[in-house]
C-alpha positions in Angstrom: -15.9 50.5 35.1 -19.0 50.4 37.3 -18.5 48.5 40.5 -20.8 45.5 40.8 -22.9 44.6 43.8 -22.3 41.3 45.5 -25.4 39.7 44.0 -24.4 40.9 40.5 -21.0 39.3 40.9 -22.7 36.0 41.9 -25.0 36.2 38.9 -22.0 36.9 36.5 -20.0 34.0 37.9 -23.0 31.7 37.6 -23.5 32.8 34.0 -19.9 32.1 33.2 -20.2 28.6 34.7 -23.4 28.0 32.7 -21.5 29.0 29.5 -18.7 26.5 30.4 -21.3 23.8 31.0 -22.8 24.5 27.6 -19.3 24.5 26.0 -18.6 21.1 27.6 -21.9 19.4 26.9 -22.8 20.8 23.5 -19.4 20.6 21.9 -18.2 17.5 23.7 -15.3 19.3 25.3 -13.1 18.3 28.3 -14.1 20.0 31.6 -10.4 21.1 31.9 -11.2 24.7 30.8 -13.9 25.1 33.4 -11.6 23.8 36.1 -9.0 26.3 35.0 -11.6 29.1 35.3 -12.5 28.0 38.8 -8.8 28.1 39.8 -8.5 31.6 38.4 -11.7 32.7 40.3 -10.4 31.3 43.6 -7.0 33.0 43.0 -8.8 36.3 42.2 -10.7 36.1 45.5 -7.6 35.3 47.5 -5.7 38.2 46.1 -8.5 40.7 46.3 -8.3 41.5 42.6 -10.7 43.9 40.9 -13.5 41.5 40.3 -15.3 43.6 37.7 -12.2 43.4 35.4 -11.8 39.7 36.1 -15.4 39.0 35.2 -15.2 41.1 32.0 -12.2 39.2 30.8 -13.6 35.7 31.8 -16.8 36.4 30.0 -14.8 37.2 26.8 -12.7 34.1 27.2 -15.6 31.7 27.4 -17.4 33.4 24.5 -14.3 33.0 22.4 -14.1 29.3 23.3 -17.7 28.7 22.3 -17.3 30.7 19.1 -14.2 28.7 18.2 -15.9 25.4 19.0 -19.0 26.4 16.9 -16.7 27.2 13.9 -15.0 23.9 14.2 -18.4 22.1 14.3 -19.7 24.0 11.3 -16.6 23.1 9.3 -17.3 19.4 9.8 -14.9 16.7 11.0 -11.3 17.0 9.9 -10.2 14.8 7.0 -8.8 11.4 8.1 -5.0 11.4 8.4 -3.2 10.0 5.4 -1.9 6.6 6.1 1.8 6.4 6.9 3.6 4.5 4.2 7.0 3.1 5.0 10.0 3.5 2.8 10.0 -0.2 2.1 6.3 -0.1 1.0 7.0 2.9 -1.3 9.9 1.0 -2.9 7.8 -2.1 -3.4 4.9 0.0 -4.9 7.3 1.7 -7.3 8.8 -1.6 -8.4 5.4 -3.1 -8.9 4.4 -0.2 -11.1 7.0 -1.6 -13.6 5.0 -4.8 -14.1 1.6 -3.1 -14.2 1.4 -3.4 -18.0 2.0 -7.1 -18.0 -0.9 -9.5 -18.3 -2.1 -11.4 -15.2 -2.9 -15.1 -15.3 -6.0 -14.5 -13.2 -5.1 -16.5 -10.0 -7.9 -16.6 -7.4 -8.0 -13.3 -5.6 -6.7 -13.2 -2.0 -5.0 -10.6 0.2 -2.0 -12.9 0.3 -1.8 -13.3 -3.5 1.5 -11.8 -4.8 0.8 -9.7 -7.9 4.4 -10.6 -9.0 3.4 -14.3 -9.3 0.1 -13.6 -11.0 1.8 -11.2 -13.5 4.8 -13.4 -14.1 2.7 -16.5 -15.0 0.4 -14.4 -17.1 3.5 -13.2 -18.9 4.7 -16.7 -19.4 1.2 -17.7 -20.8 1.3 -14.7 -23.2 4.9 -15.4 -24.2 4.0 -19.0 -25.0 1.3 -17.9 -27.5 2.8 -14.7 -29.0 6.6 -15.1 -29.0 7.4 -18.7 -28.5 5.9 -20.2 -31.7 8.2 -18.4 -34.1 11.1 -18.5 -31.8 10.5 -22.2 -31.2 10.7 -22.9 -35.0 14.1 -21.1 -35.2 15.5 -22.9 -32.2 14.2 -26.3 -33.2 16.0 -26.0 -36.6 19.3 -24.8 -35.2 19.5 -26.0 -31.6 17.2 -29.0 -31.3 18.6 -30.2 -28.0 18.3 -26.8 -26.3 14.9 -26.2 -27.9 13.5 -29.5 -26.5 14.7 -28.6 -23.0 13.3 -25.1 -23.2 10.0 -26.3 -24.7 9.5 -28.9 -21.9 10.4 -26.3 -19.3 7.9 -23.8 -20.6 5.2 -26.4 -20.8 5.6 -27.3 -17.1 4.9 -23.6 -16.3 1.7 -23.3 -18.2 -1.9 -24.2 -17.3 -3.2 -27.2 -19.1 -6.9 -27.9 -19.6 -7.7 -25.2 -16.9 -5.4 -27.0 -14.5 -2.5 -24.9 -13.0 1.0 -26.2 -13.0 2.0 -28.1 -9.9 4.1 -25.5 -8.1 1.6 -22.7 -8.8 -1.3 -24.9 -7.7 0.4 -25.6 -4.4 1.0 -21.9 -3.9 -2.7 -21.1 -4.5 -3.8 -23.9 -2.1 -1.6 -22.5 0.6 -2.8 -18.9 0.5 -6.4 -20.0 0.1 -6.1 -22.2 3.2 -4.5 -19.3 5.1 -1.4 -21.4 5.8 1.5 -19.9 7.9 3.1 -17.0 6.2 6.5 -18.7 6.0 5.0 -21.5 3.9 3.2 -19.1 1.6 6.4 -17.1 1.1 8.4 -20.2 0.4 5.9 -21.4 -2.3 5.7 -17.9 -3.7 9.5 -17.6 -4.1 9.6 -21.1 -5.6 7.1 -20.0 -8.3 9.1 -16.8 -9.0 12.4 -18.8 -9.2 10.9 -21.3 -11.7 9.5 -18.6 -13.9 12.7 -16.6 -13.8 14.8 -19.8 -14.5 13.0 -20.3 -17.8 13.8 -16.8 -19.0 17.4 -17.1 -17.8 17.8 -20.4 -19.7 16.3 -18.9 -22.8 18.5 -15.9 -22.6 21.6 -18.1 -22.4 20.5 -20.0 -25.5 19.6 -17.1 -27.8 22.5 -14.8 -26.8 24.9 -16.2 -29.4 22.3 -16.3 -32.2 23.1 -13.3 -34.4 22.9 -14.4 -38.1 21.6 -11.6 -40.3 18.5 -13.4 -41.4 17.4 -13.9 -37.8 19.1 -10.9 -36.3 16.1 -8.6 -36.0 13.8 -11.2 -34.4 16.5 -12.5 -32.2 17.4 -9.0 -31.0 13.8 -8.2 -30.2 13.5 -11.5 -28.3 16.7 -10.7 -26.4 15.4 -7.2 -25.4 12.0 -8.6 -24.4 13.6 -11.3 -22.2 16.0 -8.9 -20.6 13.1 -6.5 -19.8 11.0 -9.2 -18.3 13.9 -10.3 -16.0 14.5 -6.7 -15.0 10.9 -5.6 -14.5 10.1 -8.7 -12.4 13.4 -8.3 -10.4 14.5 -11.8 -11.5 18.1 -11.1 -12.6 19.6 -12.5 -9.5 17.3 -15.6 -9.4 19.5 -17.6 -11.8 19.1 -21.4 -12.1 22.0 -23.4 -10.8 24.3 -24.6 -13.5 
């Protein structure tokens, strides 16, 4: 390798510094790489290293850094990291997928609105129109006392003239007013408990009804109520006896 004259060494070092400045400014890089080069240059002078070899290596180093930064810039910004989802969030999401097919009542949208409540009361509304009429006739004929209690209970859980039932209206008022989370959670759980209580009470009444004439419809109703309680995770929210 040809030995460089002092002024050629100065020019080469100045060129390397310019390349590092370009690397820092153009590619928004930390000056740490340039500082490391300056430390290596000082050490090479102190040791009396062969400066021609040192300069050749350092020129290649800074060129590679610039080339790497240029490739990264051409490739565009990296995709945003995927949000970390906790185990609890995954479990909740999986459970809520079970109620995805149930109708929602259409409560006012809000970040604090529980899909469970909206879907449960939408299901109660659907049940009152599609399942309860024929089931009500059967129960009224055979178990009038139990029918009257269930019919009243269901009525208190349904909207009437576009007015929400009391407990549900209180829940909506709380989350729309951005009330403390503990109050919203308490009202939410109360709504879930009331909805679950109706299905538990109904389940207890229809369980012994198994005459042949009514067997098919009763069995379908039993399966439906059992599935609702399971999908909405209401099996343990039984009404007090």
